[in-house]
N, C-alpha and C positions, 0 to 999 in steps of 0.2 A: 690247762685249767687255771694255773697260777697267773698266766698272762691275762686271761679273760677277767679274773677277779680284780687284777690291778687296773685294767682298763675301766671296769665298772666303777671302781672307787674314784678314778680320775674324772669320770663323767659326772659324778655328783658334786665335784668341787666347783666353786665359783672362780672363773678366771680373773687374774689380777687386772686392775684398771690400767689402761695405757697411759704412759707418762706424756706430758705435753710435748716433750721433744720427739717422742716416737710418733705421736699423732701428726705433728708438723711435717716430719720427714715423709710419712705415708701420703699425706694430702698433697705435698709438693710433687712427689714422684708420680702420683696418679694424674694430676693436672698436666704435668709435662708429657706423660704418655698420651693423654687425650689430645693435647695440641699437636703432637707429632702425627698422630693418626689423622687428625683433621687436615693438616697441611699436605700429607702424602696420599690422601685418598684420591682415587680416580675421579675425574669430572663427571658430574651427573649429565645425562643427555640434554643438550640444548644450553649448557652453561660453559662459559669460558674459564671460570675459576674452578678450583678443585676441591672446594669445601663440601662437606657433607651437609645434607639438609637438616637444619635444626631451627629452633624458634628464635625470635628477637631477644627473648629473655637470656638464652645461652650466649648470644652474641655480646650482650652487655656484661653477663656474669663472668665469662672466661677471662678477659683481661683484668677485671677487678680482682678475681681470686688469685691471679698470678702475681700480683704486686707483692713485693717482698715483705712490706710492712704488715700485710694481712696473712700471707701464707704461713707465717711462722707463729700464728696465734689462733687459739681456739675461739677467740672473740670474733674471728671472721665469720664463722658459721652462725653465731648468735646475731650478728648485725646484718649480714648480706641476705641470708635466707628469708627472714621476714620481709625485708625491703623488696626483694625480687618477687615474692609471693604477692605482696600488696600491689606492686606494679602490674602483675599479670591479671589480678582480679579487676583492677581499675580499667585496664585496656579491654578486657572482655565485657565488663558491665557497660562500658560506653560504646560498645558495638564495633571496636576496632579489631580487624582480623589480626591474628598473630602471624607475622610474615617471616619467611625463611631468611636466614642471614645471607644466603646467596643472593637473594633479591635486593637486600639492603645494600650490600657492598657492590653488587653488580650495577645498581642504578647510580652509583657515584660517578660512573663513566657513561656519558650519553652514547658514545660509540658502541659500548657493549650493550647498552639497553636496546639500541636500534636493531641488534641482531636477534632479539627474541622473536620467535615465530608468532604470527598473529593467529588468533583463534578463528575458526571458520564455523559457519552455520552447521548445526547438527553435531558438533563435537562438544565433549564435556569442557566447561570453562570454569574459571575460578570465581567464587563469590568475592567481590571486592567492593570498595566504596563506589556507589553508583550515582549517576546524574538523576534528576527528577524523572519519574516514570512518564512515558509518553513522548519522549523525544525521538524515539524511533530507531536509533542505531543499535546494532546487535549488542554492543558492549554496555548499553544503557537500559536493557530490558529486565523486567522482573523475572524471578525464578519461577519455573513451572510449579504449580501447586502440588504439594505432597505433605503427608503427615510429618510434623516437625516436633523436635524436642526443644522447647524454648530455653532450657538451661544449658544446652551444649554450646561450647565455644565454636566459632566458625574459623576453620583453618584454611590458609591459602594454599593453592597449588602452585609450586614454583615454576611449572612448565607453562603457565598461562601468561600471555602478554597483557592481560587485562587487570593484573594486580596493581594496586596503588604503588607509586614510587616513593621511596624514602631515601634520605641522604643523612649525612652527619648532623646537619642543622635541624632536621626533623626530630632526630633522637634527642638532641639537646633541648629542643622545645618541649618534647614530651616530658623529659625528666625534670624540667624547670616549672611545669604546670602542676600545681598542687592537686588539681582536680583530675589530672590525666586526660585533659580535654582532647578528644579526637576532632571535634569541630574546629578547634584552634589550628590544628594541623591542616585541615582542608582550607581554612581561610588563608593561612600562610601560603599554601600552594597557589590559590587563586590570585593572591596579591603579587606574585612574582612577575616581574616585567618580562614581556616577550621580546625576542630578538627583533631588531628592526627589519621590516619588510617580510616578516614571517608571521603567518596566521597563528594566534595564540593556541597552545595545545588545549584540547578539550579538558576541562577541569571537572573534578568529581565534587559532588555535593557531600553533605555530611555522610559519614560511613553508614552503611546498612540501610539506606533509604530504599524503600520498595523491595526489600529482600526478606524472604521468609526465614524464620529461625532455622538453624541447621539441625539436622539429626545428629545423633551421637556419632563421633568419628569412628571409622573402622580401625582395625589393629594397626595399620601403618600410619595412622594419625593424620590423615588428610581426607577431606571431603570433596568430591567432584560432583557438581550439580549441573544438570542439563538445562540450559536456558531455552526458552521457547523462541525460535528464530522468527516466527511470523505472528503478528498480532493484528492482521488486517481485519477490517470490518466492511462487509459488503451489503449493498442495497439490493436485495433480491427477495423473491417470494416463491412459493410453491408454483409449479407449472400450471398453466391454465387447464381447467378441466374440460371434458367433453360436455357440451351443452345441447339440450334438445331444442330444436327449432319450434316445436309445438308449444313450448312453455316460455322460451327465451330466445326469440328470433333476432334480436338486435345486439350487435357488438359495438362498443364505443371505446376508443382509446386515443391518447395523445401521440403526436409525432415524436420520434426519437432519432436524432442524428449523432448521438454520442458514439465514440469508438473505443472507450477506455477498456471495456471488457475483453475485446479481441487482443489488444496489446498485452494485457495482463495474462491472459491464457497462453499467449505465445511465450512470454517470459518464463512461466512455470514449466512449460513443456521443454523448452530449450535448456532449462536448468535441471532437467532430469526428473521432474515430478509432475504427476497429474494435477491439474488445477483443482482448487476447491470448487465443488459444484455450485456453491453460492456465488462464486465470482463470474459465472457464465451467464451472460444475458444474451440470448440467442439473437434478438433483433439487432444488437450492437455488432455482433459478429457478421450478420448478413450485410448490414449497412456500412461495414468497414470498407468494402470494396467499391471501386468505381464501376458503374455499369453504363452501357450505352443505350439507356432508355430514351425513347423519343421525347423531346421537350417541346414546350410552346414556341410559337414562331416570334412572338413579341412580348414586351413587358406588360401589355394590357391583359394578357392571359398569363397569369403567374405560374400556373401548373398545368401539366397534362398527365392523365392517368392511362395506364396500359394494363389490361387484365388478361391473364392466361389461365385456362383450366386444363389440367393435365393429370394423367394417372400418378398415383403416389408410388415412388420407388420402393418404399418399405412396407406397403400394404396394398395388395392388388384389389381389395374391396372398397377402397376409398379413393378420393381425388384431392388434388391440391388446387386451391384458388389463389393465384399469385397476383398481387396488386402492386404495381410499380408506379411511383409518382416522381416526375422530374420537374425541377424548378427552373425558371428562366435564368439564363447565365448572363451576368452583367459583363460587358466587354471591359478589358483592363483600362482602356482609355477613358471610360466613363465612370469608373469607380469613385464613390464619394470620398471626401477627405476623412482621414482617420485620426481620432484623438484616443491614444492608447495609454493606459497606466499599467505598468508592470508591478504587480504586488508580489514580492518575492520573500519566501520563507528563508531566513538565514540563521535559524536556530542551530544549536550544536549538532543535532541529529542529521543536518544536511551535509555534514563533513564526510561525505562518501563519494567515490568517483562517479557513481550513477545518479547523484543528486545535484548538489550545487554546481560542480564543474560541468555536468551535462546540461543543466539548466542554463548556464551562462552561454554555452555554445548554441543552444537552441534559440535563445533570444537574439544572439548575434545574427543568426540566419534570418530571423523575422525582420530585424532592423534593415538588413540589406535588401529585403523585399519591398519595403515601404517607399512611398514617393517623397520627394524632397519637402513638400509642404505639409506632410503629415506631422503629428505631434506625439512625442513620447515623454512620459514621466516615469520615475521609479520610486517606489515606496518599499521599504524592507520592514520586517517585523521579527523580533526575537526578544520577548519580554515586553519591550516597548516599541512602538512604531516610529519610523523616522523617514524623512524625505531625503533620498539620495540624489535625486535629480528633479528639479522643477520642470514644468512643461517646456520642452525643447523641440524645435523644428528639426526634422531629419536632415535638413541641409547641413546641420552641424553634427553629422554622423559620428565623427571622431570623438566628440564630447560624450555622446550617448554610449558608444562602445567602451570608452575609458571608464565610465561610471559602472558599467556591467563588469568589467574586468576587476575592479577594485572590491567587489563584494566578497566578504569573508564570513564563515560561519561562526556562531557563538551565541549562547543564551538559550532561554526556553522559548516556547512557542505561544505568543500572544496574538492570535490572528484576528480577533474581533476588532481590536483597536486599529490594526493595519487596514482592515476592510473599510472602516470609517474614514481613515486618512486617505485611502486610495480614491474613494468616491468623492471626497472633497476636492481632490486634485482634478479628477475627471470633470467635475462640475465647473471648476475654475477655468478650465481650458475647453469648455463645451463648444462643439461645432454644430451649428444649426444645419439640419438636413444632411448631416454627416454621420460617421460611425463613432460612437462614444462607448468605449469598452474598457472594463477592468479585466486584466489577465492575471489570475491568481495561480501561482506556482508553488506547490508544497509537497511534502512527503507524508504528512499525517495530521495528527490531532492539533487542535487549538486548545492548549491546556492552561492558558492564562486568561483571565477575564471570562466574559460570557462564552461558554464553549459547548453548550448543548446544541444539538441539531435545530431544535425549535427556536432557541435564542438567535442563532445565526440566520435562520430562515426568516425570522421577523426583520432583522436588519436589512437583509437583501430585498425583501418584499417592499420595505419602505423606500429604499434607494432606487429601485427600478422605475418608480414613478417619475423620476427625473429624466427618463429616456436613456439611461446608461445600462448597457448589457454586461454580462459576465461570462468569461471563459475560465474554466478550471483545468489546470494541467497537473497531473500527479506524477511524482518521480520516486524511484527507489522501491525497496522492499522492507518488510519488517514492521512497518507502522502505518501503512497506507490506510487511510480512512475513506474507503470508496463510498460508504454510505453518506458521509458528510459531503463529499464531492458531488454526488448525485443530487442531494438536497439543495446545495447552493446553486448548482447549474440550472436545475429545473425551475427554481424560484427566482433566478436572476436573469431570465430571458436569455439563457446562454447554453453552452455545451460543455461536456467533460471529455477529456482525452487523457491517456496514460502514455508518458514518454519513457520508453525503456532503452532506446538507442537514438543516436543522432539521425539515423535514417528515418525513424519515426517522427522526429522533430521536423525533418525536411518535408515529409509527407503532409503532416498536420499544419505546419505554419508557413510553408512555401508553396508546395504543389496544390494544396487545398485552401490557400489563404482566402480566396473569394468566398467559399462556403463557410469558412471558419469565422471570418471577420465581418462580412458584408451581408446583413440579413435582407431578405426580400419579403418575408412574411413572419408574423408572430401568431401565437395561440392557434397553431395548426392542429385540427382535430379530424379524426376519421370515424365514420359510422357505417356499418354494413348491416343491411337487413336481408335475411335469407327467406326464400320462398318455401313455405312448409309443404307445398304440393310437389316440390322437386328434391328438397334437401331435408333429411331427417335430423342430422346432427352436424355440429361443427366444433372445431378447436382452433383457437388463435395460437400460433406458434410464437412465443415470446411476448414482449410488451407487458409482462406481469406488473411491473412497477409503474406503468403508464395508463392503467385502466381508469376509465371515467364512468360516471353514472350516465344512464341514457339521457336524462334531462340536461346534463351538462353540455351536450352538443350544441344546443341552441342558446345557451346562456353565455353571452359575450363577456361576462364578468369572471368566468372561470378561466384560470390561466392554463396554458398548454405549451407544447413544444414550439420551437422557432426553427426556421429553415433559412439557410444562407444561399447566396448566389450559386446557381448550378447544382445545388445539392439534390440528391435523389433519396427517396424513402421507399423501402420495400416491406410489404407485409404479406405473410403467407398463412392461409387457413387450410387445415385438413378438414375436408367435408365428406360426409357420408350420404350418398344418394338414397332416396326413398326406396325401400325394399332391399337394400344391400344386407348381406349376412353380417356385416361389420357393425350394424346398429347395436348400441350398448344399452339403450333405455327402452323399457317396455312402454307400450301405449298406456295412457291413463284410462282407468276403467270408467270414470265419470267425466273425464275431460277437465281441463284447467278451469278454475273458478271464474277467471276473467276472459275465457276464450269464447269468442262469438262463433256461431255456426259458420263453417267454411263456405265461402261463396265460389261460384264457378268463375274461373279465370276469364277475364275479358280479353279481347284480341290485343289490346295494348300491352298487356303483361304476359301474354301466353308465351311459354318457352323461356322465361327469365329464371335464372338460378338465384340471383341476388341483385341488390341495388346498393352501389357504393356512393357515399356522400363524403364531401370534404369541406371543412370550413377553415378560413384563415383571415387574418387582418393584414392589410398592406401597411408598410411603415408609416407611422404617424396617424393611423386611422383607428377609431374605436369600434366601428361596426364591421362585422365579418362579412365576407363574401362566400358564396356557396357554389361548389362544383359537384355535379352528379354524373354517374356513369352506370348504366344498366349492364348486367352480366347475363349473357345468354349462350346458347349452343354455338353461336358463331365465334365465341372466345375459346372454345375447347379444341384440343388436339388429341389424336387417338393414342399416341404412344409418347413415352418419355423422350425418345430420340427426336420426335417431331417438334418438341418445344424449342423456342429460341435458345441460343447458346448461353446467353447471360442468365436466362431463367433457370436453366439446368445447373449452372454453377452455383447460383444463389441457393438452390434447393440442396445441393451438396453441403454448402456451409450450414444451412438450417439443420440438416441431419447430424452433422458433426457437433454443433452446439447442443443439440438435444441429447446426444449420446454422452457428451462430457458432463451434462447436468443430470444424467441418470433418468431421463424421461422414458417411461416404460414402452411407449409407442415404437421406439426404434431399438428395443433390446435385441431383436433378431437380425437387425441390419448391421453388417460388419463394417469395421474400419476399412477393410479392403474394398468393399462395395462403394463406400463413400469416396475413397481415393480414385476408383475407376470412373465414377460419375464425374468427379471434378477434373480428372485428366482429360476425359473426352470432351469437356466443355471449357478448357482453359483459354483457348483463343490466342490472340496476339500477345497479351500480357506484357505491355511495354515496360512497366516498372518492376516486374517480377513478383508482384504480390501473390498471384495465384500459384506460382511455383513454390513460393514459401509456404503457402497453405497446404499444398500436397506434402511438403516435408513435415509439417505439424501433424497431419493425419497419420503419417508413418511413425512418428515419434510416439503418439498416443497409442497406436497399435502395439508397439514394442513395450511400452511401459505398462500397459494393461495386462500383459501376459507374464509379468514377473511372478 
């Protein structure tokens, strides 16, 4: 009890204040122990140094506090703590992330910095100073939307290779700036000279650009934020509906020879992910493959149509009407002279292996395919457009290839000005009765200058009047603006392709150079009229973005698709015969308001299922020509196996495209059934395209069962 009372008395006493000498000794001993622990701590994973992770404030604080002239004085606390706090507030207020000292010191050595592992798509990455949004590379994308706390500081993750680099000069610059300007640091970084012969390192814009405020940090003091790896925009629409022949017997659409969708789907599947349904345009998948459709015998007859009616593999109560159009193939010896302008995106986001390096290899392939008297020009754009190569004959091939090799990425994406400059060069070197074409190669948005689809569409529409066509080539992932590519290609009398591999570049720019570069017809339109006495309903498979009004077919002022030398176009309708149990629409009680009483079929039209019409303009002509083809029982086959081999394979591709885009009509038709149909109709497959297709079907089957 006595001891307890004594302890109780002592607890009420106020402890004596520490003497300055005692305070100094305690502070010095604590700091020395802290430094010893720092220096002896095991290295964090991914770091060469053995420092523990702490903030830039501690990195500055520690050596200052260990100075003998401060360590021995209580004045140190009064001076340094407010200064450090002020610096921390200023850094946070100006949007500068607080970076670990391991990152600061580690970046003093470039060899050590180069060892940092790169972030990959789908992994949590650090929020760090970013380039302007829209450039497309993974390290430059905005953070996925999430509820945010605007007042919370943003902390960097030392395990990310995307954190900004600091060195001793950066720290000095910060401490010498009264406003604590993080923008000044970014400017200093951008102003640093690059090593000779080496492309400048991608620079960051002002910190925190396009970054959402961070939520409150977790207990460990670090925030990991998941970046959205893909920000593609696709030009697609809902699948075509089933239409009643009694009320809507005519279907009208524009030709489409683009192939971008198939290549993008392939890249998604081979990358281990099912494609975005909006990225799937079934007609582009069908028309990606070469088919041996019968073609016209001479140039006077630009096209020939072949129609096959067969049972539908995925619905025994409907039929497929397969329409195949083949264009006249210009012999290589008679191809016209070509005047090509390569309009190349060299913005900072193109600094990826599958972007500018692949692009350069692709254009080298094309240059080697051209004739000696063809002309090539090169325009680049990144913020501002510039002419890299004036119109040059291919006979000077080494000069052209050297200009391509010198291209380096850097800057933002100002495509509108580049388009204007490219068309000016094409007009300057215009070849009468030849091919005059701008070939735009890009990875994504045009985010400087006029950048809306409508603004760029207007520019292209104005320039195509000069007789200059447009080809759009897309590269890379993460920022692909497929919607804009389609808009530009469709309104520039051209085509769009997606280049994901050098093999695809070989196919598009070398093997199919004739159909890619040399047009034989423009404003190609199709119109199909179904006979209501034989057909109850129909559904056009694909071509959703190519639909035209019925009256547009005969209006030569309405723009439509263009077809190159030897190109083929395939369209497939799923049709429901009259009286089939698959009919979805009830008969009208009173009949359509504009429907005339049905007349008895005369002998000329008896037995017809449909009537196919095609309009097109020959090069240099303003008035369209018309081709017609009646479809009757003579075009029908009794079984799927009886259909021609190419017809069956294209139907397998159509089924695959519909299944990827979630069309209800093929819900019960399995990937295995698609693979079986494709394998049985693969044929010789000289280039292996059909075998690759079978591989994609199997990949989709496996991925869909996860």
